[in-house]
C-alpha positions, 0 to 999 in steps of 0.5 A, a space after each residue: 044224510 037222511 034221505 027218502 024215496 017215493 015210488 017212481 021218483 028220484 032219491 030226495 035229501 031230507 037233511 044232510 048231517 053235519 060233518 059228513 061228506 054230503 054236508 061238506 059237499 054242499 048237499 042241501 035239503 030237498 036236493 034230488 040225487 039223480 044218479 049214483 056212479 052213473 046209475 039212475 036212482 029211479 029204479 033203485 030202492 032206498 036200501 040200494 041207494 044207501 048201499 051205493 052212497 056209502 060205497 067201500 071204505 076209502 073210495 069215492 062215490 060220484 053223484 048227480 044232484 038236482 
């Protein structure tokens, strides 16, 4: 998925990419990702968020979406 992050804001989905886990999970444009594996995205950089969202191959990543 394509994401963006403004300073002092949550991670925002710009667009899910068809065929990806985010797309299959029903993630929609403008959704905000509040937490990744229980950690708030407020204090994370965009790069940190991307790393956490990708996770290790074969593992599951839990996200809280608004």
